[in-house]
N, C-alpha and C positions, 0 to 999 in steps of 0.2 A: 130347910136346906142350909148347909154350912157355908155356902159361898157368900162372901161379902164383896159385892161388885163396886169397889171404890175405884179411884183412878188407877188405870193399868200402867205399870211401869215397864219401860224397855231397859234392857241391860246389854252391855257389850261383852264380847268374848274374844280372846286371843288364843288360838290353838297353840298349845305348848308341846314341846318335845318330850317332857317328862312330867309326871305328877305322882304324888303319893296320896293314898286315900286315908284320911284321918277319921277317927271315931266320931260319930255324930254327937253333938252337944247333949249332955244329959244322959248319955247311954254308957253303960260300962264297957270298957275296952275289951273285956274278956267275954262279952256276949257273943256266942258263935254266929248269930244271925247278923251281927254288925261288925265283925272283926275284919279289918282291911288286910289285903295281902301284905306280906312282909317286904316284898321287893316292889319298888315303884315301876310303873310301866314306862319303858323307854321306846318312844315312837321312832321307827326307822325312817330313813330319808325318803323311801318310796311312799310311805304313808303321809309324811309331812308334805311332800310334793302333791299327792293326791288331794289333800285338803286345800292347799294353796291354789291349786288349779280350779277349785270349785268354791269360791268365796261365799256363795250363798249358804253353804253348809254350816257356816259359823256366824252368819249375819243375823243381828238381833231382829226380832219380830214381836210386836206386842201381842199377847195372848187375846183370844176373842172366842165368843160363843159361835159354834157352827150351827147347832140346832139342839134345843132342849138341854140335855145333860152332857153334851159333847162339846169339847173345847179344843182349840188349836193352841199348843204350848211349845212348839218347837222353834228352831231357827227358820229363817225365811225359806231355805231350800230343802228342808227335810221334814216330812210329815211326822210329827209327834203329837199324839192325841190323848186327852184326858177324858175319861168317861166317869161321871160322878154318880154316886148312889148313897142313900141313907146308911147302908150297911158297909160302905167302904168304896174306895175309888180304884180305877184301873188306868194304868198308863200303857200306851202302845208305842213301842220303839224308843230309841234313846240317843239318836244322833251319832256323831263321830266322837272319838276320844277327845275330851276337853269340852264337850257340849253340855255336860251335866250341870254346871253352875248356871248357865243360861236357862236351861229347862226348869231347874229348881226355882230360880227367881221368877219365872213366868207363872209357875204354879202358886207360889206364895202371893204374887200380885193379884191373883184371883181370890185370895182369902182362904186358900186350901192348905191345911196342915200336911206336910210331907208324910207324916206317919199315918195319915188316913188312907194312903195308897197301899192297897193290899196285894195287888198283882201288877207285874210288869210283863206285858205280852210282847213277843218278838215276831215280826213278819219274816225275817230271814237273817241268817248269820253272816252278814257282811259288816265291815267296820263302820260304814256310814249309817247303820241302823242299830248296831249293837255296841258301838264304841263307848258310849257312856253308860252302858247298862250295869256294869259291875259297881260303878260309883253310885248310881241311882239306887240300886238294890241295897247297897250298904247304908246310904243316908236315909232311906225310907223304911228299911226292914221288910220291904215287899218281897214276895216270892216271884221268881222269874219262871215264866211258862212259855214253852216253845214247841214247834212241831218236832215230833220224835226223831225224825231223820236229821234235824239240824242241831240237836242237843250236843252230840260229840264235837261238832265244829265250834259251837259256843264255848264249850268247856276247854277246847284247845286254844281259844283266843284267836280263831280264824286261821291258824296255821294248818298247812297241808290241805288248803282249799282245792276242790277238784279242777277249778279253772285258774285261780290266781296263785296257787302254791302258798308261799310264805310272804308275799309282797305286801299284803295289807292286814297285819295283825292288829289286835285290840286286846284290852285287858280281859283275861279269861273270866267267864261268867259261870257261876254255879246255877244249873237249871234244876229248880225244885220240883217241877212237874212237866211232863210231856203230854202232848195231845195228838190224837189221830184224826183222820178225816171225819167230819160231821160231829165231833165231840162238842157238847154244850157245857159251858162253864157257868155256874150259878153263884152269884154273890147277892144274896137276898133276892129282890125282884129283878135285878140286873142279870141278863143272860147274854153271853157272847158265844158265837159259834165259830169253830175252826174249820176251814175248808182247805184241804191239802191241794196246793197248786205248785207242784214241784217243777223243776227245770232251771230256774234262775239259781236256786239252791235245791238240794234234795229234800229239805224240810220246809221250803217256802210255803207260807201260810197266809191265806186271805181271811180276815176277821170280819164278821158281820154282827150287827146288833140293831135294836130299835130304840130310837130316841123320840120322846114326846114333848111337845111344847104347845100349851093352850089346847090340849086335847087333840093336837095334830101329831100323829105318830108316823114316823118315816123310817125306812130301811136304810141304814148307813153301811157302807162297805169300804174297808181299808184293803184295797186290791193289792195282793202280792205282786211284785214285779214280774213281768212276762218278757223282759228283754234278755238278749244273749250277747252283750257287748264284747266282741273279740273271742267269744267262746269257741272251743274246739268241739264241733258237733258230730264229726265223723271219726270213728276209731279212737275215742277217748277212753282209755282203760280205767280212769278214775271215775267215769260216769257213763258206762256203756248204754244206759237206757235214757239218756238225756232227750233224745228226739221224741220218743214215746211219751215221756213225762210232759214235755212242753205241749204236745198235741192234746193231751188230756186236760191240761190247765187252761188252754184257750177256751175249750168247751165249758169248763166249770164257771169261769168268770163271766162268760157271755150269758149264762143261764140264770145267774143269781138275781133275786129281787133287789133292785138297786135304785133308791130314790136320790141319795146323795153319795156320789162316788168320791172316795178319798184315796190317798196313795202315799207310799213311803217317799216318793219324789212327786211333789204337787203338780209339776208340769205334765206328768203322765195323764192326768185327767183334766187339764186346763183349769186347775183349781183357782189360781190367782186371777185369771180372767173373769171367772164367775164371781169371785169375791168383789172385784172392782165393780161389776154390774150391780151387785147388791148394795154397795156403798153409794152408788149413783141413784138408788131408789127402787130398784127391782127386788122386792122382798123375796121372790122365789128364785133368784138367780142361781143359788147353789143347788137347786133341784134339777137333776138331769137323769131321768129314768133310763135313757139310752146310753148313758156315760160308760157303764161297765162293758156293755156289748161293743160300743165303738172302740174302746181301748183294746179289748181282746181281738177284735177284727184287724185293727191297724198293727197290733203286735204280731199277729199271725202272718200278715203279709210281709212284714220285715223279716220275720224268722224264716219264712219259706224262701225268700230271695237269698238270704244268707246261706241257708242250707243248700240251695241249688248251686251257688258259687263254689261251696266247698266240695260238693259232689263232682263238679266239673274240674276241680283242681285249680280254681282261680284264686288269686290272693284277695 
């Protein structure tokens, strides 16, 4: 195994209004896979405020093992996961614009070479999960993989979002490969499965895989968000099937084999509360076979209440 588990380092991050992507050290600037955009990303005031209002999205968090070959490498408030294998590593999600240096430092602190990352998977095309993706893809040379219906939104850098319009853009991301519902990705012995869970975005994807530790193999699930914060659910011309899609996704998440639920926002599945219990000595605290179902059921109730209010014409 390539990981050298030395002392894990924490690193700070200040979200910046602009940044330019420079070629990775030791790589030719004209290498198409690593050539940065010519224009720096200029973060609008709406996105700067969004990040400022959610300080956990840029808060340092020491990386740590979740189970087996799965590691937490993101900031405190955004789930970013590294899945390692002898044949190459996989990163899931990328935080907000400006989070890439924090994520890269966490990966290096585990003794992992950035260029061992072969794929970067996306749960959905929002700035708090895809904001650092272009920078990470550039620095690692990894291929970005996403749900087919979210690829155009990633390529547009979040502009013309069905719910948010142009309020929360991010650096445009080149999607090297798209996946459909049930598609299995093979990287040597590592297998990750894409489950289409549309609604939060049209291409919202829940990722599942199996991690083994001391011959104990568990089903891990990075649950695609099932919330609809301020969404227009009735008469939305940009997303006419949104209600049907959400209803489908609640059922999918509730039915998945799920030993350790993870999420783009850790609070969705009470992740940090379970981590605290493990730190206090409960070795099995991260295991919650009912976690995916519980999240789907609570999300469904909130969604139905929101839908009922909109149908009644209430604010």
